[in-house]
SERO-4910 file (N, C-alpha, C, O; in steps of 0.05 Angstrom, whole numbers):
BEGIN
 pado doro    nc1    nc2    nc3   cac1   cac2   cac3    cc1    cc2    cc3    oc1    oc2    oc3
  Met    A   -499     92   -593   -470     91   -589   -463     85   -560   -475     95   -542
  Ala    A   -444     67   -557   -436     58   -530   -426     82   -514   -410     98   -524
  Gly    A   -435     85   -489   -426    107   -472   -446    130   -472   -445    146   -453
  Ser    A   -464    132   -492   -483    153   -493   -510    143   -482   -513    119   -477
  Arg    A   -529    161   -478   -555    153   -469   -570    138   -490   -566    141   -514
  Leu    A   -588    121   -481   -605    106   -500   -624    125   -515   -636    143   -503
  Ser    A   -626    121   -541   -644    137   -557   -671    123   -559   -674    100   -550
  Arg    A   -690    137   -572   -717    125   -576   -714    100   -593   -728     80   -589
  Ser    A   -697    101   -614   -694     78   -631   -682     54   -616   -689     31   -621
  Asp    A   -663     60   -598   -652     39   -581   -674     25   -564   -674      1   -562
  Arg    A   -691     42   -554   -713     31   -537   -733     15   -554   -744     -4   -544
  Asp    A   -737     23   -579   -754      7   -597   -742    -20   -602   -756    -40   -602
  Val    A   -715    -21   -605   -702    -47   -609   -705    -64   -584   -710    -88   -586
  Ile    A   -702    -52   -560   -705    -67   -535   -733    -79   -533   -736   -102   -525
  Glu    A   -753    -62   -540   -781    -72   -538   -785    -96   -557   -797   -116   -549
  Arg    A   -776    -94   -582   -780   -116   -601   -765   -141   -592   -776   -163   -593
  Cys    A   -741   -137   -582   -725   -161   -574   -737   -174   -549   -737   -198   -546
  Arg    A   -748   -157   -531   -761   -168   -507   -785   -185   -515   -790   -206   -503
  Arg    A   -801   -176   -534   -824   -190   -543   -817   -217   -556   -832   -236   -555
  Ser    A   -793   -218   -568   -785   -243   -581   -771   -261   -561   -762   -283   -569
  Gly    A   -769   -253   -536   -758   -270   -515   -728   -270   -512   -716   -288   -500
  Met    A   -714   -250   -524   -685   -249   -522   -676   -240   -494   -690   -225   -480
  Ser    A   -653   -249   -486   -642   -242   -459   -629   -215   -461   -624   -204   -482
  Cys    A   -623   -204   -437   -610   -178   -436   -582   -179   -449   -574   -160   -462
  Arg    A   -569   -201   -445   -542   -204   -457   -543   -204   -488   -527   -191   -501
  Asp    A   -564   -217   -499   -567   -218   -528   -575   -190   -539   -566   -182   -560
  Ile    A   -593   -177   -524   -601   -150   -532   -577   -131   -532   -574   -114   -550
  Gly    A   -561   -133   -511   -537   -116   -509   -518   -120   -533   -507   -101   -543
  Ala    A   -516   -145   -542   -499   -151   -565   -510   -138   -590   -495   -128   -607
  Val    A   -537   -138   -593   -550   -125   -616   -545    -95   -616   -540    -83   -637
  Leu    A   -547    -83   -592   -544    -53   -590   -515    -45   -589   -509    -21   -592
  Gly    A   -497    -64   -583   -469    -56   -579   -464    -43   -552   -447    -26   -549
  Arg    A   -479    -52   -532   -477    -42   -505   -474    -64   -485   -479    -88   -491
  His    A   -465    -57   -461   -462    -77   -440   -490    -87   -431   -509    -71   -430
  Tyr    A   -492   -112   -426   -518   -124   -419   -530   -111   -393   -554   -110   -390
  Ser    A   -512   -101   -375   -522    -89   -351   -538    -63   -357   -556    -56   -342
  Ser    A   -530    -49   -378   -544    -24   -386   -572    -31   -395   -591    -17   -388
  Val    A   -575    -53   -409   -601    -62   -418   -618    -71   -395   -642    -64   -393
  Ser    A   -606    -87   -377   -621    -96   -353   -631    -73   -336   -653    -73   -327
  Arg    A   -613    -53   -332   -621    -30   -316   -643    -14   -329   -661     -4   -315
  Glu    A   -642    -11   -355   -662      4   -370   -690    -10   -367   -710      3   -363
  Ile    A   -690    -36   -370   -715    -51   -367   -726    -49   -339   -750    -46   -335
  Lys    A   -709    -52   -319   -718    -51   -291   -729    -23   -284   -749    -21   -270
  Arg    A   -716     -2   -294   -724     25   -287   -750     34   -300   -767     47   -288
  Asn    A   -753     26   -326   -773     39   -342   -796     21   -351   -812     28   -368
  Ser    A   -798     -4   -340   -821    -21   -346   -845    -10   -330   -842      5   -310
  Asn    A   -869    -17   -339   -893     -7   -325   -898    -25   -300   -883    -42   -293
  Asp    A   -921    -19   -287   -927    -33   -262   -931    -63   -266   -928    -79   -247
  Arg    A   -938    -71   -290   -942   -100   -296   -916   -113   -305   -916   -137   -312
  Gly    A   -894    -98   -305   -869   -109   -314   -865   -111   -344   -847   -125   -353
  Val    A   -882    -97   -359   -881    -97   -388   -865    -73   -397   -870    -50   -388
  Tyr    A   -846    -77   -415   -829    -55   -425   -841    -44   -451   -844    -59   -471
  Cys    A   -847    -18   -451   -858     -4   -474   -839     19   -481   -834     36   -464
  Ala    A   -830     20   -506   -809     40   -513   -819     68   -509   -803     85   -500
  Gly    A   -844     74   -516   -854    102   -514   -854    112   -486   -843    133   -480
  Ser    A   -867     97   -468   -869    106   -440   -841    105   -427   -836    122   -409
  Ala    A   -824     86   -435   -797     85   -423   -781    110   -431   -766    120   -414
  His    A   -785    119   -455   -770    143   -464   -779    168   -449   -763    185   -442
  Val    A   -805    169   -444   -816    192   -428   -805    191   -399   -797    212   -389
  Lys    A   -806    168   -387   -796    166   -360   -766    174   -358   -758    187   -339
  Ala    A   -750    165   -377   -722    172   -377   -718    202   -380   -700    213   -368
  Ala    A   -734    214   -397   -731    243   -402   -738    259   -377   -724    278   -370
  Val    A   -759    250   -363   -766    264   -338   -745    260   -317   -738    279   -302
  Arg    A   -733    237   -315   -713    231   -295   -687    247   -301   -672    254   -283
  Ala    A   -682    254   -326   -658    268   -334   -660    298   -331   -640    312   -335
  Arg    A   -683    308   -325   -686    338   -323   -669    349   -300   -667    337   -279
  Arg    A   -657    372   -306   -641    386   -286   -648    415   -286   -653    426   -308
  Pro    A   -648    428   -263   -643    417   -237   -667    400   -227   -689    406   -234
  Lys    A   -661    380   -211   -682    364   -200   -696    378   -178   -685    395   -164
  Glu    A   -721    372   -175   -737    384   -153   -728    371   -127   -727    347   -124
  Arg    A   -722    388   -107   -714    378    -81   -738    367    -66   -760    377    -68
  Ile    A   -734    346    -51   -756    333    -37   -769    352    -17   -793    351    -12
  Leu    A   -753    369     -5   -763    388     15   -777    412      3   -787    429     17
  Asp    A   -778    414    -24   -794    434    -37   -823    427    -35   -841    444    -39
  Asp    A   -829    402    -30   -857    393    -25   -865    403      2   -854    395     23
  Lys    A   -886    420      3   -895    432     28   -903    412     49   -899    415     73
  Arg    A   -916    390     39   -925    370     58   -902    356     71   -902    352     95
  Val    A   -882    349     56   -858    335     67   -843    354     86   -834    346    107
  Arg    A   -840    380     78   -826    399     94   -840    402    121   -828    405    142
  Ala    A   -867    402    120   -882    405    145   -878    381    164   -876    384    188
  Met    A   -877    357    152   -873    333    168   -845    333    180   -842    324    203
  Val    A   -825    342    164   -798    343    175   -796    364    197   -784    359    218
  Thr    A   -809    387    193   -808    408    213   -821    398    239   -811    404    261
  Thr    A   -843    384    237   -856    373    261   -837    356    277   -836    358    302
  Arg    A   -823    339    264   -805    320    278   -780    333    288   -771    328    311
  Val    A   -768    351    272   -742    362    280   -746    385    300   -730    387    319
  Val    A   -765    402    295   -769    425    312   -789    419    335   -784    425    358
  Gly    A   -812    407    327   -832    403    348   -826    380    367   -828    383    391
  Trp    A   -818    357    356   -812    334    372   -783    331    380   -776    312    395
  Arg    A   -766    349    370   -737    349    376   -723    323    368   -705    314    382
  Tyr    A   -732    311    345   -718    288    335   -691    296    323   -688    318    313
  Ser    A   -672    278    323   -648    282    308   -654    278    278   -675    267    271
  Ser    A   -636    286    260   -641    283    232   -644    253    224   -660    246    207
  Gly    A   -628    236    237   -630    207    232   -656    196    241   -668    179    227
  Ala    A   -665    204    265   -690    194    275   -714    203    258   -733    189    253
  Ala    A   -712    229    249   -734    240    232   -735    225    206   -757    219    196
  Ala    A   -712    220    194   -712    205    168   -723    177    171   -738    168    154
  Ala    A   -715    164    193   -725    136    197   -755    136    202   -769    118    191
  Asp    A   -765    156    217   -794    157    222   -810    163    196   -831    152    193
  Leu    A   -799    180    179   -812    186    154   -812    162    135   -831    158    119
  Arg    A   -791    146    136   -791    122    119   -813    102    126   -822     87    109
  Arg    A   -821    103    151   -843     85    160   -869     92    147   -887     75    144
  Val    A   -872    117    139   -897    126    126   -894    129     96   -910    141     83
  Gly    A   -871    118     85   -868    117     56   -854    140     44   -855    143     19
  Ile    A   -841    157     60   -826    180     49   -796    175     51   -785    174     73
  Gln    A   -783    172     28   -755    166     28   -739    192     28   -740    208      9
  Ile    A   -725    197     50   -709    221     52   -684    214     69   -686    198     88
  Ser    A   -662    224     61   -637    219     75   -634    237     99   -642    260     99
  His    A   -622    226    121   -616    243    144   -597    266    136   -598    287    148
  Glu    A   -579    261    117   -561    282    108   -575    305     95   -568    328     98
  Thr    A   -597    299     80   -613    320     68   -626    338     90   -625    362     88
  Ile    A   -636    325    111   -648    341    133   -626    357    147   -630    380    153
  Tyr    A   -603    345    152   -582    358    166   -572    382    150   -566    403    161
  Arg    A   -570    379    124   -561    401    107   -581    424    107   -573    447    108
  Glu    A   -607    417    107   -627    438    108   -628    453    135   -635    476    136
  Ile    A   -621    439    156   -619    452    182   -599    475    181   -604    497    191
  Tyr    A   -576    470    169   -555    490    167   -561    511    145   -548    532    144
  Arg    A   -580    505    128   -590    526    109   -611    543    123   -622    561    110
  Lys    A   -617    537    148   -636    552    164   -664    549    154   -681    567    157
  Thr    A   -670    526    141   -697    521    132   -716    519    155   -740    526    153
  Phe    A   -706    509    178   -723    505    202   -717    525    224   -724    521    247
  Gly    A   -704    547    217   -697    568    237   -667    566    244   -651    553    231
  Asp    A   -661    579    266   -633    579    276   -623    551    282   -636    538    299
  Pro    A   -602    541    269   -592    514    275   -586    509    304   -589    487    314
  Arg    A   -578    530    319   -572    527    347   -596    521    364   -595    512    387
  Gln    A   -620    528    353   -645    522    367   -657    495    359   -675    485    371
  Val    A   -646    484    337   -657    459    326   -641    435    334   -652    414    341
  Leu    A   -614    438    333   -597    415    338   -595    408    367   -597    425    385
  Ile    A   -591    382    372   -587    373    400   -560    383    411   -558    391    434
  Arg    A   -539    382    394   -514    394    401   -509    418    383   -499    416    361
  Pro    A   -517    441    392   -518    465    375   -491    474    366   -471    473    381
  Arg    A   -490    484    341   -466    495    329   -474    517    310   -495    513    296
  Arg    A   -460    538    309   -468    561    292   -468    553    262   -486    560    247
  Ser    A   -447    539    254   -445    531    226   -433    503    225   -421    493    244
  Arg    A   -437    490    202   -428    462    200   -398    462    196   -386    477    181
  Arg    A   -385    443    211   -356    440    209   -349    429    181   -361    410    172
  Arg    A   -329    441    169   -320    431    143   -307    404    146   -289    401    163
  Arg    A   -316    385    130   -305    358    131   -300    348    103   -313    357     84
  Thr    A   -282    328    101   -278    314     76   -296    289     76   -310    284     95
  Arg    A   -295    274     54   -311    249     53   -303    229     74   -319    213     83
  Thr    A   -277    231     84   -269    213    104   -277    222    132   -273    208    151
  Gly    A   -289    246    134   -299    255    160   -279    269    177   -284    272    201
  Arg    A   -256    277    167   -236    290    183   -229    318    172   -235    324    149
  Asp    A   -216    334    189   -207    360    181   -187    357    158   -167    343    161
  Pro    A   -192    369    135   -174    365    112   -146    377    116   -128    372    101
  His    A   -143    394    137   -117    407    141   -103    396    166    -85    409    176
  Ser    A   -111    373    176    -99    362    201    -70    355    198    -56    353    218
  Leu    A    -60    351    173    -32    344    168    -15    368    163     10    365    161
  Gly    A    -27    391    161    -11    415    155     -5    418    125    -19    406    109
  Gln    A     14    434    119     22    438     91     40    416     81     65    417     83
  Ile    A     28    395     71     44    371     64     54    372     35     40    384     18
  Pro    A     77    361     30     87    360      2     75    336    -12     78    313     -3
  Leu    A     61    341    -34     49    320    -49     69    307    -68     90    318    -74
  Ile    A     62    283    -78     80    268    -95     84    283   -122    103    275   -137
  Asp    A     68    303   -128     73    319   -152    100    332   -151    113    337   -172
  Thr    A    109    338   -126    135    352   -123    158    332   -118    181    341   -115
  Arg    A    152    307   -116    172    286   -111    190    283   -135    180    281   -157
  Pro    A    216    282   -131    234    277   -154    230    249   -165    219    231   -152
  Gln    A    238    245   -189    235    219   -202    250    198   -187    273    202   -179
  Arg    A    237    176   -182    249    155   -166    266    137   -184    255    119   -198
  Val    A    292    141   -183    310    126   -199    330    112   -180    341    125   -163
  Gly    A    333     86   -184    352     71   -167    340     65   -140    317     69   -135
  Pro    A    357     54   -122    347     46    -95    345     69    -76    355     92    -82
  Gly    A    332     64    -53    331     84    -32    304     98    -30    302    118    -15
  His    A    284     90    -45    258    102    -44    239     83    -30    236     60    -38
  Trp    A    225     93    -10    209     76      8    180     85      8    174    109      4
  Glu    A    162     66     11    134     72     15    125     62     43    135     41     52
  Val    A    108     77     56    101     72     84     71     68     87     55     82     74
  Asp    A     63     49    104     35     46    110     32     32    137     52     23    148
  Leu    A      7     30    146      1     15    171    -17     -9    163    -33     -7    145
  Leu    A    -14    -30    178    -30    -54    174    -46    -59    200    -33    -62    222
  Ser    A    -72    -59    199    -89    -60    223    -98    -89    229   -100   -106    212
  Gly    A   -103    -93    255   -114   -118    265   -143   -116    270   -157   -100    258
  Thr    A   -153   -132    289   -182   -133    295   -192   -106    303   -182    -93    322
  Ser    A   -213    -97    290   -227    -72    296   -209    -48    297   -214    -28    311
  Asn    A   -187    -49    282   -167    -28    281   -155    -21    308   -145      2    312
  Arg    A   -156    -39    327   -145    -34    354   -115    -34    354   -102    -18    368
  Thr    A   -103    -52    339    -74    -54    338    -63    -52    310    -77    -58    291
  Val    A    -39    -42    308    -27    -38    281      2    -45    281     15    -45    302
  Val    A     13    -50    258     42    -51    254     48    -33    231     31    -28    213
  Gly    A     72    -22    231     81     -6    209     95    -23    187    106    -44    193
  Val    A     93    -13    162    105    -28    140    121     -8    123    111     13    114
  Leu    A    146    -15    118    164      0    101    172    -18     77    180    -41     82
  Thr    A    170     -8     53    178    -24     30    196     -7     12    191     17      8
  Glu    A    218    -19      2    237     -6    -15    231    -13    -44    230    -37    -50
  Thr    A    228      7    -61    218      2    -88    237    -13   -106    227    -25   -125
  His    A    263    -12   -101    282    -25   -119    286    -54   -113    285    -72   -130
  Ser    A    291    -60    -87    296    -88    -79    271   -102    -69    272   -126    -63
  Lys    A    249    -87    -66    224    -98    -55    227   -107    -26    212   -123    -16
  Thr    A    247    -97    -12    252   -104     16    230    -93     33    221    -71     30
  Thr    A    221   -109     52    200   -102     71    210   -101     99    224   -120    108
  Ile    A    203    -80    113    210    -78    142    183    -73    157    171    -52    154
  Val    A    175    -93    172    151    -91    188    160    -85    217    179    -98    227
  Phe    A    146    -67    230    154    -60    258    130    -56    275    109    -46    266
  Gly    A    132    -63    300    110    -61    319    107    -32    329    126    -17    331
  Ile    A     82    -25    335     75      1    346     58     -3    371     38    -16    370
  Ala    A     67     10    393     54      6    418     25     16    418      7      3    428
  Gln    A     21     40    407     -5     53    407    -10     65    379      8     73    366
  Arg    A    -36     66    372    -42     77    345    -48    107    348    -71    116    348
  Asp    A    -27    122    351    -29    151    352     -5    163    337     14    149    332
  Ala    A     -7    188    329     13    200    312     40    200    325     61    196    312
  Asp    A     42    206    351     67    207    365     81    179    365    105    177    359
  Ser    A     66    158    372     78    132    372     87    123    345    108    111    342
  Val    A     70    128    324     77    120    297    102    135    288    120    123    277
  Gly    A    103    161    293    126    177    285    152    169    298    172    166    285
  Asp    A    151    164    325    174    157    340    185    130    331    209    126    327
  Gln    A    167    110    327    176     83    319    186     83    291    205     69    284
  Leu    A    174     99    273    183    100    246    212    112    245    229    102    230
  Ile    A    217    133    260    243    145    261    264    124    271    286    122    260
  Thr    A    256    110    292    274     90    303    282     68    283    305     61    280
  Met    A    262     58    268    267     37    248    285     48    225    302     34    216
  Ile    A    280     73    217    296     84    196    325     87    205    344     80    190
  Gln    A    329     97    229    356    101    239    372     75    242    396     74    236
  Tyr    A    359     54    252    373     30    258    372      9    236    388    -10    236
  Arg    A    354     11    217    351    -10    196    359      0    168    363    -17    150
  Ile    A    360     26    163    365     35    136    390     53    136    391     73    150
  Pro    A    410     45    120    434     62    118    429     89    105    409     92     91
  Leu    A    446    108    110    442    135    101    438    137     71    422    152     61
  His    A    455    122     56    453    125     27    428    112     15    424    114     -9
  Leu    A    412     99     31    387     88     22    363    102     33    340     92     34
  Arg    A    367    127     42    345    143     53    340    167     34    347    190     40
  Lys    A    327    162     12    323    183     -8    295    195     -5    293    219     -1
  Thr    A    274    179     -8    247    190     -5    229    170     10    234    146     11
  Leu    A    209    182     23    188    166     37    161    176     26    157    200     24
  Thr    A    144    157     20    117    165     10     96    154     28     95    130     34
  Phe    A     78    171     38     56    165     56     29    169     42     28    182     21
  Asp    A      8    158     54    -19    167     48    -26    189     68    -10    196     85
  Gln    A    -50    199     66    -58    222     82    -73    214    107    -92    227    116
  Gly    A    -65    192    119    -76    184    145    -67    201    168    -45    211    167
  Arg    A    -85    206    187    -78    223    209    -55    212    226    -42    227    241
  Glu    A    -51    186    225    -29    174    240     -2    183    232     18    179    245
  Phe    A      0    197    208     26    207    198     28    237    203     43    250    189
  Ala    A     14    247    222     14    276    227     41    286    237     46    310    235
  Arg    A     58    269    247     85    277    256    106    273    234    129    268    240
  Trp    A     97    275    210    115    270    187    139    289    187    160    282    177
  Gly    A    136    313    198    157    332    198    182    323    213    204    332    208
  Arg    A    178    305    233    201    295    248    219    277    231    243    274    237
  Val    A    207    264    211    222    244    196    243    256    178    265    245    176
  Gly    A    238    279    166    257    292    149    244    306    126    219    306    123
  Lys    A    260    318    109    250    334     87    245    318     62    236    329     41
  Thr    A    249    292     63    246    276     39    219    261     39    217    240     25
  Thr    A    200    270     54    174    257     56    154    269     36    154    294     32
  Tyr    A    138    252     24    118    261      5     92    246     10     92    224     20
  Phe    A     69    258      2     43    247      7     27    242    -18     29    258    -37
  Cys    A     12    220    -18     -6    215    -40    -29    235    -39    -32    249    -19
  His    A    -44    237    -60    -68    253    -61    -89    241    -43    -88    217    -37
  Pro    A   -109    256    -34   -129    245    -16   -143    221    -28   -151    221    -52
  Arg    A   -147    200    -12   -161    176    -20   -149    163    -46   -164    154    -63
  Ser    A   -123    163    -47   -109    152    -71    -87    133    -62    -63    139    -69
  Pro    A    -93    112    -48    -72     93    -39    -57     79    -62    -35     70    -58
  Trp    A    -69     79    -86    -56     66   -109    -31     81   -117    -15     71   -133
  Glu    A    -27    105   -107     -3    120   -114     21    110    -98     44    120   -103
  Lys    A     18     92    -80     40     77    -68     34     47    -71     28     34    -51
  Pro    A     36     37    -95     27     10   -102     42    -12    -89     31    -33    -82
  Leu    A     69     -8    -85     85    -30    -75     77    -38    -46     74    -61    -40
  Val    A     74    -18    -29     67    -24     -1     39    -35      1     33    -52     18
  Glu    A     21    -27    -16     -6    -37    -16     -6    -67    -24    -20    -83    -12
  Gln    A     10    -74    -45     12   -102    -53     26   -118    -31     18   -141    -26
  Thr    A     46   -106    -18     60   -120      3     41   -126     27     43   -147     39
  Asn    A     23   -107     33      4   -111     54    -13   -136     49    -19   -151     68
  Ser    A    -21   -140     24    -37   -164     18    -22   -189     22    -33   -210     30
  Val    A      5   -189     17     21   -212     22     25   -217     52     24   -239     61
  Leu    A     28   -195     67     32   -197     96      8   -209    110     10   -219    132
  Arg    A    -16   -207     98    -40   -218    110    -38   -248    114    -54   -259    129
  Arg    A    -20   -261    100    -16   -290    104     -7   -295    133    -13   -316    144
  Trp    A      9   -277    144     18   -280    172      4   -262    191      4   -267    215
  Leu    A     -8   -240    181    -21   -221    199    -50   -217    190    -56   -196    178
  Pro    A    -67   -236    195    -95   -234    185   -111   -212    199   -104   -203    221
  Lys    A   -132   -203    186   -148   -180    196   -162   -187    223   -166   -169    239
  His    A   -169   -212    226   -185   -219    250   -168   -224    275   -179   -234    295
  Lys    A   -142   -218    274   -125   -222    297   -111   -195    304   -107   -178    287
  Asp    A   -104   -193    330    -89   -169    338    -60   -171    327    -49   -192    324
  Met    A    -50   -147    320    -22   -146    310     -2   -149    332     -6   -139    354
  Pro    A     20   -164    328     40   -167    349     55   -141    354     58   -124    336
  Thr    A     66   -139    378     82   -115    386    111   -123    391    128   -106    393
  Asp    A    116   -149    395    143   -158    400    159   -158    374    153   -173    355
  Gln    A    180   -142    373    195   -139    348    210   -165    340    214   -169    316
  Lys    A    217   -181    360    231   -206    353    212   -225    337    220   -238    318
  Ala    A    187   -225    346    167   -242    332    161   -230    304    158   -245    285
  Ile    A    161   -204    302    156   -191    276    179   -196    257    175   -199    233
  Asp    A    203   -196    268    227   -200    251    227   -228    238    239   -231    216
  Lys    A    213   -247    250    211   -273    237    194   -271    212    200   -284    192
  Ile    A    174   -254    212    157   -249    189    173   -234    168    172   -240    144
  Asn    A    189   -214    177    207   -200    158    225   -219    143    229   -216    119
  Lys    A    236   -238    158    255   -257    146    240   -274    125    251   -279    104
  Leu    A    216   -283    131    201   -300    113    194   -285     87    198   -296     66
  Ile    A    184   -261     90    175   -247     65    199   -238     49    197   -237     24
  Asn    A    221   -230     61    244   -221     46    260   -244     34    276   -239     15
  Asn    A    256   -268     44    270   -291     32    252   -305     11    260   -325     -1
  Met    A    229   -293      6    211   -305    -14    220   -296    -42    223   -272    -47
  Pro    A    224   -315    -61    231   -307    -89    209   -290   -101    185   -296    -97
  Arg    A    217   -268   -115    197   -249   -125    198   -249   -156    220   -247   -167
  Arg    A    175   -250   -168    174   -249   -198    186   -223   -208    201   -222   -228
  Ala    A    180   -200   -194    190   -174   -202    220   -172   -201    232   -155   -214
  Leu    A    233   -190   -187    262   -191   -185    274   -214   -200    297   -223   -195
  Asn    A    259   -224   -219    268   -248   -235    273   -271   -216    292   -286   -219
  Trp    A    255   -274   -196    256   -296   -177    280   -295   -158    287   -315   -146
  Arg    A    292   -271   -156    312   -268   -135    299   -261   -109    275   -256   -108
  Arg    A    314   -262    -87    303   -256    -61    311   -227    -54    333   -218    -60
  Ser    A    292   -213    -41    297   -186    -32    321   -184    -14    337   -165    -14
  Thr    A    325   -205      3    347   -205     22    374   -203      8    391   -188     17
  Asp    A    377   -218    -13    402   -218    -27    408   -191    -40    430   -180    -39
  Leu    A    387   -180    -53    391   -154    -67    395   -131    -47    412   -114    -52
  Tyr    A    381   -132    -25    384   -110     -5    411   -112      8    423    -91     16
  Arg    A    421   -136     12    448   -139     24    469   -125      6    488   -113     15
  Glu    A    466   -128    -20    484   -115    -39    481    -85    -38    501    -70    -40
  Leu    A    457    -75    -34    453    -46    -33    464    -35     -7    474    -12     -7
  Arg    A    462    -49     15    472    -39     40    502    -35     40    512    -16     52
  Val    A    516    -52     27    546    -50     27    555    -30      6    579    -23      6
  Ala    A    537    -22    -12    545     -3    -32    549     24    -20    537     31      1
  Thr    A    566     40    -31    571     67    -21    565     87    -43    567     81    -66
  Thr    A    558    111    -35    552    132    -54    578    143    -65    597    147    -50
  Thr    A    578    148    -90    602    159   -103    596    184   -119    613    196   -131
***
């Protein structure tokens, strides 16, 4: 069955089809599976001569699937070699892992680092080059998960109906040295790009507030949606209508992400971002005057002009 593990009978079919010279794509069609699953199975479980045998392949797969898996440092020989390098020779975890790979032992520096804090090699403060009592809690992105404070997530955001709902992001230049801010309005698809002098939370927050005050009328300031980048740490200054995507979920603000890809026509990754707002406004004019399929080929400029003169009733 597609999506489940291969059975012994599936492997018997693979063996017979391989002997008859069928391709992985053809075998996948016979089994009702993607051809990549068949290719991966053959690569993993063939013998040293490259011959696929269903019996031995099934045994190999069963051994690989056993849980819990044996940790590499449960091997006394490997643990002794790591201890020699980390404790005796004062290697870093990265250097120790690289040195062990030279003698055929595949081990990740993260595995060694984790074991140091499990006190496998003694007190971490005596082992590490930069001693610390315990490992700092980090997310996959490598930053403090609470650096933004108690942020309101989009789960609490009211339903976005009508105009006045904006998505915010930054667009980076060469090596992330320079950035511009991007505001997009979900109803008219209007884009406001603005220059930022420095890539820090204070500069981003101050410039964002300035652009909102001077470019967006009060009745079109309903909600702002950010991602959880540290550059938005001053979100509290902007107002109470700010909301954040979930961690590592930029697709939750799809319009600004799509707009960023369009802006790359004028602001490519391999160039520094401009800081002169007059030059940036030329780009604003070009993108907002572009006919949009989502607007039935109308221009954002025309629709936003109608929204600006509208009054709340």
